[in-house]
N, C-alpha and C positions, 0 to 999 in steps of 0.2 A: 504493498500500498505505499504509494506517496504521496506525502502530506506536504502542504504550504502553512509552517508552524511562526509565530510571534510572540518570541518573551520579551515583555515591558517591563523596566526596571525603572523607580525612581534614585536608586543611591547611586551616591559619589563617588568617582573615582574608578581605579579597578581593582575592588577589597572583593572579600569571600563571594559577596550575591554576582557582582560581575565574572569572576572567574568560572563560577557555576554553569551560570547561563554561556557560558564559551565551550566549557568542556564538553556539557551535553546538546549543545547544536552542534559538535565537530561531529559527535558521535553518529548522530542520528544522519547528519548530511554523508558521512565517511561509510558508513553501514546498512544505513536504509533508503537512501537516494533523496532525501524530505528537504526543499528548501526551508530558507529562513529568513527572517528581519528582525534583526534585535534592537529594538527602541528604549532611548528614554526622556526624561523629560528633565529639562534645563535647571541646571543645581547650580549655577553661580560658577558657571564656566566649568565644575565640576568632574562635570560627566564627560569633558574630551578625550579624558585619557580610555576610557571606555571605548565610544565612539571610534578610537582610531585602531585598538586592536581589532572591535569587529569588520571593521575594514581589513585591514591585515590580514584577518584570517578567513579573507574571502565572502563576507556577508554581507546581507544591503545591511546600510547603518540607518536608525533613523531619529529624527531630533526632535519631538514636538513644539512647537510652536506657541499652543497656549496653556495654561497652566491655573493651578488651582489659588486665587477664589475665585477663579473666570470659568466656572464648570459647567455654562453651557457651550460655550465656546472651545473649551478643552476635551465636551464631549462628543459635538459633532467632530471637530479634528481627528478625535480616536473611533468613528465611524468612517471617515474618508480616508484613512491610514489602511482601516479592513478592506476596506474592499478595495482599494487602490491595488494590493496585494494580493488579493482574495485570499486571504488567510482563513483555515479550518479551524483550528486551534490555538486561542489563546491561552498564555501562559503567564498569571501577571503576577508580578514578584512584588511584594512589596502596600500599604495599604491605599496610596494613591491610585497606580496600574488598575487596583478591585475596584475601588470608588467608581473613577471616570469609566472603565472599560466595562460593569455588568452594566448598565444600560444600551452601552453601544454593542455591548454582543448579545443582546436580548432584540435588540429591533433586529439583526443581523441572523436572529438564528444560527450563532456561532456559537459552541462550546466555550465555554470561559473555566480554567483553571486556578483557583489560588495558591502560591508555594509560599507558604508560612518561614521565613528566615529568622522569627522572630515580632516579641513586643520590647521594643527599651523604654518609652516612659522619660524622655529627657527633658521633654519641658511641656508644658501647658498646650501647647500647639500640637505638638507627640501626641500627647494624652489622648486631647480631642478626638483628633482622626485615627488613631488606636482602638477607641470606643467605636465607633463605626465603624471601623476593619473587624471586629469581634463580631459585629450585625449582619457585616456583609458578607462573612465567611459562612455564613447559616446559606447565602443565595446561589455561592458558586457551583458549577455543573459539579465538582470535585474538588478538594481540596491536598496538595502533599505537605506533607509538614517534615522540617530537617533533623526531627528526633524524637520518639514516643514524647519527651516530657513537653517539646511542644504539639504533638498532637493530644494529651489530654489537656493543655491549658486550652485548644478550639474547640475540645467535647466541650470542656467546664462551662464553654460562653454557649452551649447551643448548639452546636452544630451534628448535626448524628452521626454515630464513630463509622455510619456507615459509605461516610461523604468522607472521609479522612484516610489518607494512603503516608504511611510511614516512608521515606525514601533519602538515605540520610544524603548530607554532604559527601563529597569525595574527590579524589585526585588522581590527574593523568601521572601516573608515576612513574615517566619515562623524565617529566620533568626533576627527578629526583632521581636519576640511571648513573650516578657517580657524584661525588662531592666538590666541590666546587673547588678553585682556584684556591691557594692559600695565601691570597694576598687577599680576599674579604676577609683572613683574618687581622691581615697587617690594618687591615684600612677601620677593624674594630677597636683596633686596641691604636689605635691613634686617635680615636676621639676621645682621648683622657692624656690628662696632661703627664703622667706617671702611667705605665703599662702596668694593666693588673694582673693576676698570677690564672685568675680567672674569671671569664664572661659569664652573664648572667642577663640573658635576653629576653623580652614583652612586644608585646603590637599589638594594637586594637585602636580604634579611634580615642582619643581624648574628651571621653562622660565618664560622668559619676557612676553608673551599671559596670563598666569594667576594673573598676576598682584599682587606680593606678596608685592611688595614695597607700593602699595598706602595702602593698609592695615597696613601696617608698620608705614605711615606717619598719617593715621585714627588711628592710637593704641597711635602715640605721641600726640597727641593733647587733648584725650582723657585723659592718665595719668597727663602732664601737667595741664590740669581742675582740678584735683583733683580724682579722677572714682580712684577705687578699683578695677584694673584688671590685669587679664592676660592673655598673646595671645601665643596660641601654634601652631605652622605652622607644618603639617606631612609631609612629600615629600621626593623624591629624586631629586636626583641634573641631570636634560637633556645637561646643558652645563658647559666646564669650565669654573668656574670661576665665576658662578650665584649665587652659594650658599656662596661664599667670600663675593661678590659686596652686598646681600643682608645682611648679618652679619657685613659688615662693614656700611652700612645703620642705623640697631641699633644701632652700639656702636655709632657710630656719633650722634644720637640724645640722646645716654645718658641713654637706658630703656632696656638695657640688661638684667638686675634684672626681668623684667617684657615681655618681649617677647622672644618666646625660639623657634628657629629650632630643630625640636626632628626625624629631619631624617623618612625615610619611618619606618610604621610599618602596621601589618597583625592585626590588631584588633580594627580595626577603627570602627567597627562598632558596637564592645563593650567601645569604647569611646565615643560613638557620644551620648548616651545616658547624659550625665554625662557633657556638655557644657551649660551652659548659653546662646551660641548665637553660630550659627556657620556662616561664613564668607565665600564669593566666590566673591572677588575682582578683578574678570576676565576681559582682556581687547576681549577675543572672546572666543565663548564655544560653541560645540556646540549643548550639551546636557544640564551634570552639573551633573553626576550620586551621586556625595558626598553629592549634593542637598539632593537628592531622599532620599538618607539613614540618609541625617540627621530628613527629615520631615516622615520617618520611623520612626522615636526614639525619636517624637515627642520633637523637636528641633528645637527653634523658626528659622528665616535666616534672613540676609542680603544682599543682590545681587545684582550685577549689570545688567543694561537691555541691553546686548547681546544674540545676537544667539538665541540660541533654549530655553535661560531659561526663557523666558517670557511662553513659553508653559507650564512650570511646575512651575512659583512661582506663586503664587495669591499674585499681591502687596494689602498690607490692607490700604495702604495711600487711593487708590483707591477702594476696594471692600471689600464688607462685606465676609466675610469666610475667611481672608487674611491668608496665610501662612509665610507671612517673608513682608519685604518691599527692594523694586526695588529702584535703583539709576543710576545715568550716569556713565558710566567708567572714569577712569583717570582724579577721583575726590574723592580726600582723604577728603576736605571740606563736601561732601556731604552724602560719607560713613560715616564720623564719628558721622555725625548728625544722620544720622537711627540707628547707632549702640548708642550710648546714648537715642534713645528713647525708644528703646527695650528694653535695661539694664536697664531702670529706672522705671521699669511698670510692675511687677512680673506678674498680671492680663494678660496683652497683650500679653505676654511670653508665658505664661500656653495656652491661648486660641490660638494664630498663631503653639505650639506643637500640640493641639489635629486636628486642622483642618490638618493641613498637613499629617497628618498620616490617617487621613480618607479620604484626597485625593490622597494619597499615593496609598492605599489599591483599589480605587474604578478606579483608572487611570493607575496605572503602574504595576501591580500586573505582574509576570513573568510568570504564565501560559496563559492569556490571550494574550500575545504578541507572547509566543511561537507555537499558533496557529494559529497566524495574518501570522509567515514565513513557518510552515505547509502547506497554504493553499496559499501560494506565489509558494513552492516547488510544488504542485499538478498542478500550474495553469502555469508556466515556464515549468514542462515536459508535458503538453498537448499540448504546443505552438507546431509550426512547427520542429526547431532546436533543442529543447531543448530536444525532443524524440527522438533524434538520438543518440543511448546506441554503444557504441564500444565493438566488440568482444575479451573479456581479454584473 
């Protein structure tokens, strides 16, 4: 079956959502012969890296001209977009693509699949739209959740379980076929005035739910205990003032020589090989794609036990074959203890890294996950409502 599929997102940059969309589209094009249009809503020019990669990968890029709060104009453009490209399946990644896409898809009698990557609630505006989105999931032809934890949330807010499928996020493992050049370790070392013996990495948007303030507090404890470590946090700022607040905390602790806010990088997969430990201190997390990247790069992990992280990390403190250590959220003491345990044991770090790579290959490779999407597309089209296509 040849399909014309649209993936629409409002995520900025080429982060986890953008990478998942690209990987899934590549697989369906190469293995199923499907045609794709990958679209985004304008987000202060931050969507341009995603659209550049879309075009570079050989897909049709589309950037909407209309946006919220101009709902009528945006919905009408959505209708024109779907008709122009003769779309047969719409995958809506995020609340904006669902809220605006649902009436357009209904008008054209095109099935719409909501892909739920999680709710972050980082501002009043986000929380308002996410409340609508929780209702909107009930109106999708089907929903994909990137973890069972997120699926439980979607179902809890009223979506029937029969219209929810869990498809975990995944990676193209060929991106991690072999370690990157040692020059990437040197680049990490040069971010510090004095080269540390051990380097801890973290990455994600700089917003409160990611818990980087907890990591800073844990690092402060380890540094004051005499550990020769450096911490690098990669990520772009999502909320005004968050970057300054985090930097002020670092300065107030007196650890600015050892903790670096390095901004966004599109080379995280290259740097990942050269961290001695990767830390995810989130207060909430639907999945944790950067953890999966760390595992693919054979890097040990310390992470909080929230959301879908427990579906990804095997806790070495309670399981053989562990890929990392898990701690409660909002607990810098527990995080510092876990970090110290991993950093002080080279053999443990190495074993966790090997176990993580094996788990990533066995359970989170891109091709099997893309196949699950394809099976869902076929199932939705076979179902009554989804099989009604418009006459373009």
